[in-house]
C-alpha positions in Angstrom: -41.9 0.0 -8.3 -44.5 2.4 -9.7 -45.0 5.8 -8.3 -42.2 5.3 -5.9 -40.8 8.6 -4.6 -37.1 9.1 -3.9 -36.5 9.6 -0.2 -33.2 10.6 1.3 -31.6 8.1 3.7 -32.4 8.4 7.4 -30.0 10.6 9.3 -27.2 8.9 11.2 -28.0 8.2 14.8 -26.1 10.3 17.3 -23.0 8.7 18.8 -23.3 7.1 22.2 -21.5 9.1 24.9 -18.8 6.5 25.3 -17.7 6.9 21.7 -15.2 9.7 21.2 -16.0 11.7 18.0 -12.3 11.8 17.1 -12.1 8.0 17.1 -14.8 7.9 14.5 -12.8 10.3 12.3 -9.6 8.3 12.9 -11.3 5.0 11.9 -12.6 6.6 8.7 -9.2 7.9 7.9 -7.6 4.5 8.6 -10.2 2.8 6.3 -9.4 5.3 3.5 -5.7 4.9 3.9 -6.0 1.1 3.7 -8.4 1.2 0.8 -6.4 3.8 -1.3 -3.1 2.2 -0.4 -4.1 -1.1 -1.8 -5.8 0.3 -4.9 -2.8 2.6 -5.8 -0.4 -0.3 -5.2 -2.5 -2.5 -7.4 -2.5 0.1 -10.1 1.3 0.6 -9.9 1.8 -3.1 -10.1 -0.4 -3.4 -13.2 1.2 -0.4 -14.9 4.7 -1.6 -14.1 3.9 -5.1 -15.5 2.4 -3.6 -18.6 5.5 -1.4 -19.2 7.8 -4.4 -18.7 5.9 -6.3 -21.4 5.5 -3.3 -23.7 9.1 -2.3 -23.8 10.7 -5.7 -24.0 10.5 -7.6 -27.3 11.3 -10.8 -25.4 8.0 -10.7 -23.6 5.7 -9.9 -26.5 3.4 -12.3 -28.3 5.6 -12.9 -31.3 9.0 -12.9 -29.5 10.4 -15.1 -26.9 11.8 -18.5 -26.6 11.9 -20.9 -23.6 15.2 -19.3 -22.7 13.6 -15.8 -22.7 10.8 -17.1 -20.5 13.3 -18.6 -18.1 15.2 -15.3 -18.0 11.9 -13.5 -17.2 11.2 -15.9 -14.3 14.7 -16.5 -13.0 16.6 -13.4 -13.6 20.3 -13.3 -13.0 20.3 -9.5 -13.2 20.7 -7.6 -10.0 17.2 -6.7 -8.6 16.8 -3.1 -7.5 18.2 -2.8 -4.0 18.7 1.0 -3.5 16.6 4.1 -3.5 18.9 5.6 -6.0 18.1 2.8 -8.5 14.4 3.2 -7.8 14.6 7.0 -8.4 16.5 6.5 -11.6 14.1 3.7 -12.8 11.1 5.9 -12.0 12.6 8.8 -13.9 13.0 6.6 -16.9 9.6 4.9 -16.4 11.1 1.5 -16.1 8.4 -1.2 -15.4 10.5 -2.9 -12.7 10.9 0.4 -10.8 7.2 1.0 -10.9 6.5 -2.5 -9.7 8.9 -2.0 -6.8 7.2 1.3 -5.9 3.9 -0.5 -5.8 5.3 -3.2 -3.6 6.9 -0.6 -1.2 3.6 1.3 -1.0 1.8 -2.0 -0.2 4.3 -2.7 2.5 4.1 0.9 3.9 0.2 1.0 4.0 -0.2 -1.0 7.3 2.7 1.0 8.8 0.9 4.2 8.0 -2.2 2.7 9.6 -0.4 2.0 12.8 1.0 5.6 12.9 -2.5 7.0 12.4 -3.8 4.8 15.2 -1.1 6.1 17.5 -2.2 9.7 16.7 -5.8 8.7 17.3 -5.0 7.2 20.7 -3.0 10.3 21.6 -6.0 12.5 20.8 -8.2 10.3 23.0 -5.5 10.5 25.7 -5.5 6.7 25.9 -2.0 6.0 27.2 -2.3 2.3 27.3 -3.2 2.0 23.7 -0.6 4.6 22.7 2.0 2.4 24.4 0.7 -0.9 22.8 0.4 0.6 19.3 3.8 2.2 19.7 5.3 -1.3 20.5 3.5 -2.7 17.4 5.1 0.1 15.3 8.5 -0.6 16.9 8.2 -4.3 16.1 7.2 -3.6 12.5 10.3 -1.3 12.1 12.6 -3.9 13.8 11.3 -6.6 11.4 12.2 -4.4 8.4 15.7 -3.8 9.8 16.2 -7.5 10.6 14.8 -8.5 7.1 17.3 -6.1 5.5 20.2 -7.6 7.5 19.4 -11.2 6.9 
């Protein structure tokens, strides 16, 4: 390790002719969307959980009985089901609303990935993969609608 000079990394090799430069940019964008989507979701879940504990005396270290713990785990209260509730909860910095936002972001992240993939395949003029990826997106959206209905 002595007298070792710092050298810059070797330059990246040129892309083979079969690799479309736009596809490399799309893949990098997809990886960033997935990475940031998960990290931001995780942060929102942690912040929401901390807010739930901070603003509720029942959850704190000194307070809470077995009944309080049961109420925390098996809540009879209506869980947020509307965007209006979510907006109101976020405006008031309610922990539950922030947790729901984190979960919605986590669910939306792969959907955004599929949408970006469709755009990448359109740029590459790859009709087969545009069609396949569009079907995947349609199936994702149908599953959300069916999940909401049942």
